[in-house]
RODO-2510 file (C-alpha; in nm, 4 decimals, decimal comma):
residues 133
     n   res          X          Y          Z
     1     m     9,2500     7,1698     3,9402
     2     a     9,3351     7,3264     3,6039
     3     c     9,4170     7,6953     3,5781
     4     q     9,4574     7,7677     3,9471
     5     s     9,7523     7,8875     4,1489
     6     a     9,8617     7,8907     4,5098
     7     p    10,2179     7,9698     4,6127
     8     v    10,4429     7,6936     4,7404
     9     e    10,8180     7,6815     4,7810
    10     s    11,0525     7,5294     4,5257
    11     d    11,3916     7,3895     4,6158
    12     s    11,4949     7,2223     4,2900
    13     m    11,6561     7,3463     3,9683
    14     a    11,4415     7,3587     3,6556
    15     a    11,4658     7,4920     3,3030
    16     i    11,1825     7,7251     3,2067
    17     l    11,0827     7,8314     2,8552
    18     i    10,9439     8,1867     2,8638
    19     v    10,7315     8,2949     2,5658
    20     e    10,6323     8,6607     2,5781
    21     d    10,6153     8,9168     2,2976
    22     e    10,6470     9,2211     2,5264
    23     p    11,0179     9,2766     2,6098
    24     f    10,9616     9,4311     2,9539
    25     v    10,7277     9,1515     3,0631
    26     r    10,9699     8,8894     2,9248
    27     m    11,2575     9,0454     3,1228
    28     m    11,0442     9,0493     3,4380
    29     a    10,9692     8,6787     3,3888
    30     e    11,3385     8,6038     3,3391
    31     d    11,4227     8,7914     3,6606
    32     a    11,1510     8,6081     3,8538
    33     a    11,2743     8,2691     3,7274
    34     q    11,6375     8,3472     3,8016
    35     g    11,5421     8,4703     4,1469
    36     l    11,4024     8,1237     4,2127
    37     g    11,7212     7,9563     4,0880
    38     l    11,5644     7,8491     3,7591
    39     e    11,7359     7,8613     3,4208
    40     p    11,5277     8,0693     3,1754
    41     l    11,5214     8,0235     2,7985
    42     s    11,3309     8,3197     2,6555
    43     v    11,1738     8,3808     2,3149
    44     s    10,9391     8,6462     2,1807
    45     n    10,6909     8,4442     1,9733
    46     g    10,5216     8,1096     1,9286
    47     e    10,7285     7,9909     1,6334
    48     a    11,0538     8,0544     1,8211
    49     a    10,9123     7,8735     2,1256
    50     i    10,8324     7,5595     1,9297
    51     a    11,1750     7,5688     1,7632
    52     a    11,3462     7,6141     2,1016
    53     a    11,1493     7,3230     2,2469
    54     r    11,2676     7,1000     1,9625
    55     t    11,6338     7,1721     2,0370
    56     a    11,6213     7,1941     2,4176
    57     q    11,7532     6,8912     2,6001
    58     e    11,5279     6,9319     2,8988
    59     l    11,2446     7,1699     2,9807
    60     q    11,0362     7,1425     3,2949
    61     i    10,8220     7,4586     3,2783
    62     l    10,6571     7,6589     3,0000
    63     f    10,5427     8,0152     3,0764
    64     t    10,3550     8,1497     2,7747
    65     d    10,1512     8,4519     2,6854
    66     i     9,8341     8,3522     2,5011
    67     h     9,7965     8,6387     2,2523
    68     m    10,1135     8,6882     2,0443
    69     p    10,0164     8,7871     1,6906
    70     p    10,0874     8,7062     1,4138
    71     g    10,2166     8,3517     1,4838
    72     p    10,0906     8,0629     1,6947
    73     d     9,9064     8,1620     2,0114
    74     g     9,9912     8,0323     2,3570
    75     w     9,7294     7,7558     2,3403
    76     t     9,8970     7,6186     2,0252
    77     v    10,2454     7,6656     2,1672
    78     a    10,1618     7,4699     2,4816
    79     r    10,0142     7,1780     2,2858
    80     a    10,3187     7,1660     2,0564
    81     v    10,5717     7,1968     2,3382
    82     r    10,3937     6,9357     2,5467
    83     a    10,4044     6,6962     2,2478
    84     i    10,7838     6,7407     2,2466
    85     h    10,8275     6,7450     2,6269
    86     p    10,5299     6,5441     2,7624
    87     g    10,5959     6,6167     3,1297
    88     i    10,6326     6,9935     3,0971
    89     r    10,4328     7,2077     3,3395
    90     v    10,2446     7,4972     3,1789
    91     i    10,1623     7,8473     3,2998
    92     y     9,9515     8,0624     3,0675
    93     t     9,9234     8,4376     3,1028
    94     s     9,6726     8,6752     2,9481
    95     g     9,4916     8,9998     3,0011
    96     q     9,1926     8,8651     2,8091
    97     a     9,1530     8,4899     2,8661
    98     g     8,9941     8,3563     3,1824
    99     p     8,9806     8,0248     3,3674
   100     e     8,6959     7,9030     3,1442
   101     d     8,9122     7,9590     2,8347
   102     c     9,2030     7,7817     2,9998
   103     a     8,9867     7,4833     3,0911
   104     r     8,8453     7,4656     2,7388
   105     l     9,1525     7,5490     2,5271
   106     g     9,4499     7,4804     2,7513
   107     v     9,6502     7,1668     2,8112
   108     p     9,5573     6,9561     3,1151
   109     e     9,6871     7,0652     3,4559
   110     a     9,7882     7,4123     3,3339
   111     r     9,7766     7,7283     3,5431
   112     l     9,6556     8,0726     3,4347
   113     l     9,8117     8,3931     3,5641
   114     p     9,5911     8,6903     3,4659
   115     k     9,7562     9,0130     3,3518
   116     p     9,8467     9,2493     3,4979
   117     y    10,0525     9,0811     3,7673
   118     t    10,3468     9,1733     3,9859
   119     q    10,6861     9,0078     3,9739
   120     g    10,6070     8,8585     4,3161
   121     e    10,2820     8,7049     4,1905
   122     l    10,4638     8,5611     3,8902
   123     a    10,7401     8,4212     4,1099
   124     a    10,4829     8,2561     4,3380
   125     v    10,3139     8,0779     4,0457
   126     i    10,6476     7,9683     3,8977
   127     a    10,7536     7,8397     4,2397
   128     e    10,4288     7,6445     4,2666
   129     i    10,4814     7,4819     3,9293
   130     a    10,8475     7,4066     4,0040
   131     g    10,7419     7,2527     4,3355
   132     d    10,4869     7,0286     4,1587
   133     r    10,7543     6,8573     3,9500
***
């Protein structure tokens, strides 16, 4: 079901695009991904995310904040990145958006991780998505 999460284990390598405007949160996401054996590519805004997706050979996971003014929001980023990488798995994060917003505005089969979250909670959701590949 869209915008849900339940931890599962991941045993395969994946490239993850992390889009987060807050440096500390971005670094936490990078650490969580690396701790799972994933290769993070991190950017701080929507425009950089779309540009990175255009040049990346292979991306399996997108982890994006929703509210990143002034450029494209996470909803727009996910649609654009999925157009470039159709099979990419998407995790949204927000302190404001809820499951209803994700179901209405998000790409199909996305997950939503509400802020605030711990590094362990983030790692569990990333592991779930990586395991779904």
